[in-house]
N, C-alpha and C positions, 0 to 999 in steps of 0.2 A: 504494500500500500504506500501511497505517497506519504512522506513524513509529516507534511503539513495538513493532514486531514484529521478530522475529528467528527464525532457524531454526538448529537444531543437528541434524546428521544423526548418529545414534548407532546402531551396529550391534547393540547389545544392548538389547532392549526391557525386560529386567529391570532394567538400570541406570537407564533413564529412569523406570520405575515407582518404583524405590527413592528417587530424588531428588525427584520431583514428586508421587508418589502420596499421597493423603490416606486414611488408613485409620481409620475410626471406626465405632462400632456403629450409628450412625444413617444412614450412607450405604451404598447398595447397592454391592457390590463387583463389578467386571467379571470375566469369566472370565480366568484368567491365560494361557490358551493362545491367545486370539484377539487381535484388534487392540487391544483395550482401549478404555476410555472416554477421551475427550479430556481429562477432568480429571486424568488421570494423566500428561499430557504438557505441562502448562503450570504456571507457578508460582502462578496464582490460579484459583480455581474459577469466578469470574464471567467469565473470559476465554476460555472454551473455543472460541468461534467465531472468534477472531482469526486462525486459520490459513486461513480461507476466502478473505479478500481476498488473502492472500499466494499461496495456491494459484491463485486466478483470475488474478492478475498474471503469475505464472510460466507458467501454461498459455497465456495470451494471447501473451506475449512469446516463448515458446520459448527454447531454448538460445541461439541467435544473438542474439535480441532482448535477452535478459538480459545477455549479454556486452557488447553494444553500449551498453546503458544504463549499466552499471558503468564501462565505458571512457570514455564521454562525460562522466559526472559527475567521474571522476578527472581527465580532461583539463581541465574547467572549474576544478577546484581548482588544478591546475598553472598555468593562465592567471591566476587570481587571485593566486597567489604571485608569479609573474613580474611582474605589474603592480604589486603592492604593493612589490616590491623597488625600483621606480623612484620611489617616493614618498619625499621627503626625511625622514629620521628613522625610517622604517619598517624593521623587521627581522623577517623570517620566521624564527622560532626552531625550527621543527620540519622534519624531512625530509617533504616532501609526497609520500607514496607511495600515497595513496588519496584520500579526499575531505575530509580535515581540514587546515585551515591555521591556525596560531597566529602572530600577529604582535604585536610590541611596538612602541611608539612612543617609546622612550627610557625615561623614568622610569615607575614604576607609576602615579603620579598622572596623568601626561599620557596614558598608555594608557587609564586609566579615563575621563578626560575625553573623549578621542577616541571611545571607545565610547558614552558618554552622548550626545554630539552626533550621532553617526551614527544611533543609535536614534531620537533626537528628530526627525530629518529624515523618517523614515518611508519612505525609498526602498528600503531593504533591511533584513533582520534578521540580525544577527550578535551573538553573545553575549560578554559579558565572562567571563573565566575566569582560572585560574591554571595556568601550565605551568612545572614545575620551579622553583617558588618565585617566579615573575615574573607580574605581571599581564599578560594578553594579550587581544587581540580574537580570539575563536575563531570560525572559519568552518567550517560543515559544509555541503558541497554535496550535498544529498540529494533535491531535488525533481526529478522526471522532466521537468518542463517548463522547467527552467533552460536558457537558451541563451546564445550569445555576446553578445547585446545586454544580457542581464541581468548578465553578467560586467562589461561596460563600464559599465553604470549603477552597479553596486556599487562599482567602482573609483573612479568619479567622486564618489560619495557619500563614500567614505573620504577622498579628497583634500580635499573641502570640509570635512569634520570636522577633518582635520589642520590645514588652513589657519586655521580658526576657533579651534582649540585653542591655536594659537601654539606656543611652545616652553616646555615644563616649567612650565605654570601661567600663562604670560603670554598671556592670551586676546586674540586679535585682534578688534577690533570687527567685528560682523557685516557691515556695509556695505562692508568693504574687499575682500571676496572677489570676484574678477573672473572666476570660472570659468564 
């Protein structure tokens, strides 16, 4: 599914139309008693067909497949959090209840440096962010193809970045890492 898709199930079509509907003299207006035009169900007129890949994925996976996918992604997030907790200086700062993990590596400066080094490796992509006023490495486990090997590779990449970053700005020369 496209990463920028989401679904909200709303019992009242009138509520959805009032929030997302665009009513102008130059656009044809759909009948109010029918299913309505897709432009009344999304925040942007050019994105009406974004629901098609979502529908196709949900139809293909079915209820049990969708549940399995969500549980698998959340499990990988928990595995990442558990692995990160074993890296010296790393602190998982959020409750990992779904697919998001936020980790700090001491000071904001060191956390930003670890993030920069991690992204520079090209092994995995995790973003820098701010969580409750602290710089964090933000991990979002959202790709259906992520597996246990990806989790292990990602943890190894974070360890390498931490080792290279040293402690609070004292960068370790690149040749000293023996991972």
